Each structure stands twice: as structure tokens, then as C-alpha cells.
N, C-alpha and C positions, 0 to 999 in steps of 0.2 A: 504494500499500499504506499504510494508516493507521499501522501500526507504524513505518514508515519516517519518518513526520513526527515522532513522539515521539523516535525515535532521533536525528534531526537536532537537535531541541531539546536533547537530552541532550548532544550534542557541543558545542553553543553554550554551555550552562551549565558544562560541565567545562572548556572553554577559558577561560571567565571565572573559573574557580576555585570555582564554586558546585557542589560535588560532591553535596551533599545534594539539591538540586533536580534535578540531572542523573540521580542514581540513581532519584529519584521518576519521572522521565519514562521511564526504562527499565522500571520496574515497570508503568507504564501501557501501554507497548508489549507487554510480556509478557502482560498481562491480555487484550489483543486477540488476540495470536498467540504462544502459549508455545513455538512451534517455529521462530520466525524466527531463522535463523542470525546475521544481522547484529547483533541485539540482544546476543547473548552475547559476540560479538567486541568490541563497544564496552564492555560491562561488564568484560570481561577487560582491555581496554586502560586503562580508568579505574582498576581495582584495581591494575594493574601500576604506573601512574603514582603511586598513593598508597603504594606499597610493600607492598601487601597480597598477598604472594606466594602463600600458601596458598589465599586466596579466588580469585586469578587462575586457579590450576590447577583448583580446584573448578568455576568457571564454564565453563572450556574442557571439562572432563570432562562437564558437563551438556549442552553444546552437542553433543558427540560422541554422548551418549546419545540425543539427539533425531535427529541426522543423522550416522551413522557415516562418511559420505563427506565430511564438513567438512574439507577439505584444510587450510584456514587454521588451524583449531583443532588438528589433528594436528601441523602444522609448528611452531606456537607452543609446544605442549606439549613437542615435541622440543627446542626451544631452551631452555625453562625447565629441563627435566630435565638437559640437558647443562651448563647453568650451575651446577646443584646437584650435578654430578658423579655423577648417576644415569644412567650411560652406557648400560646395557642398555635402560632405559626410553626413553632418547633415541633409540636405534637402533630400537626397536619403533615409535615414533611416525613416524620418518622413513620406515621401510618401509611403514607404512600409507599415507603420502602416495604412495609409488611404486605401491602397489596400485591406486590411482585415477588417478594421473597419472605414468606411468613415465618421462616425459621431464622431470620436475621438476629443473631444474638445481640449485637450492639443496639439495634433499634428497640428490642424489648427492654434492655437495660436502661436506655435513655428514656423510654416512655415510663418506666417505673419511677424514675426520678422526677420527670416533668409532671406526671399526674399527682405525685406526692406534693410537689410545690404548688400545684393548683388546687390542693385540698381534696383531691378525688382518691382517697386511700384505697377504696375497693378496686377500682380500675388499675391503680398502681400495683396492687397486690397480684392481679391476674398476670400482668406483664413480668413482675418479679418472679413469680412461680414459673412462668414459661421460660424465662432466662435460666433459672436454676436447672430445669429439666433438660433444656437444650445443651447446657454446659455438661451435664452428666452424660448425655448421649454422645458427646464427642469422645468419651473413653469407653462407652459400652453401647454401641449402635444397635444392638439386638435386644434391648430391654423393652419388651412388649408393654409393660405397665406404663413406661414413660410415654409411649405413643398414645396409649389409651387416655392418660391424664392430659396430654397436650390436646387431644381431640376435644375433651371436655372444656378446656380453657379457651381453645379457639372458637368453640361453639358460643361461649359466653361473650367473646369479642366480636362475633359476627364474621369471622374468617371461615366461612362454611366450606369452601373447597378444600382448604388446608385441613380443616377438621375431618372431612370425609377421607382424605388421603391418609391421615394419621390413624383414624379408626380402622381403615382397611389394613394398614401395616400391623396394627395391634392384633387383628384377626389372624394374620400370618404367623405371628410370634407367640401368641398366648394359647394355653391349653383350651380344649373344646369346652370345658366347663365355663369359660369366660364368654363364649360366643353368643349366647342368648342376649346378654346385656349389651354387647357390642352391636348385634344386629338391630336391636331396639334403637340404639343411638344412631346408627347409620340410617335407619328409616326416618327418624326425626330430622336428621340433617338433610337428607335428600328432599323431604317434604318442605323444609324451610328454604332450601336452595331453589326449588321449583317455584315456590310462592314469591321469593324475591325476584326471580327472573321474570315472572309474570307481571310484576309491578313496573318493570322498566319499560 
């Protein structure tokens, strides 16, 4: 990808402290491919290093305009908004990450803290529990009860597709004695998902 070459040069020049040339390389990259995610992330990083906070946010918003599923841009915006004490906006960006990547550890941790700061202890606890379970799964990926528990938490958060995936994984891993409760949960989740899709 030719834009990638200009981006690499931009990183070399910015590391050397020559930001003018580095931004020029990013402009060349964007001229080739104005929708290349990595270019915006590098531009945001360089602006952040220079203390250009408003421009960092603007660059990340442009990146999301081109690709709404740019998880890194949403995550970074969430971080910047939290730093600026714009808590509701920080929550919204972290929730966007979970829309595309429901098992994102950092977003669950961030949301636990943000909801706590907003005085929403119950919601904060859901995300904190999710964070703890996901962290445990990094060392034991075949723990069926963790998937079952995540399915229940995700159901409460409204992350229905992720809840279904985790309940199905729990069925694969847990003994048959657990299946009736999981089948009931899956039925509830599928019914809720169909209802929510019917409302759109």
C-alpha cells in the first residue's frame, strides 16, 4: 500500500522532530488514499505529541467519518474526552468500541470508571465484572462458566449479538446439565434481538 510508505516516512521524520516534513508526507499519503485509517491515526498521534488537542480530536473525528468502525479512533476519542472531563462523550465513544468489539477489555475498564464518575454504580459494576471475566479468559479461554456469565452481563447491557455468541460458546464448553438454562437464555436473547431489529 503506497500510502503506507508515506506514513512510514512521516513516522521517521516525526521521530526526528521534523514535524513539518512529517505532516507533508501524511498529506501525500492522503492524496493517494483519503480513507486510509492509519494515516489519520498517525496524524492524531503527531498532533497530540505537539499539544494540538483540538486538531487531534478533529483528525480522529475525520477518521471516523470515513470509517465508523475505526475502533482505535473511537477509543482514543474516548480517552481524550475523559481527560477533558467530557464524561458523557467519553462513554459514547467507549460504547461505540463495544458495538464493534464487545470483548474490548480497555473499553469495559474505562466504562466502569466513567459510569462510576457519573454516579451510575450499577452500570459501572456490569462493565467491571465483564472486564474481570475477560481478563480471566486471557489465561483460560475454555472456561464455559465465564462465557455463560458474560452472556448474562451482555444481555443486561443490550449487547445482544455478543450475548448470543457467548451463550453458544458456553453450550459448547459446559456439561449437558447446564444446557437447559442456556437454551432458555438463548431463546430470550434471540427473541429480544428479533424485537429490536423489528423496531429499526
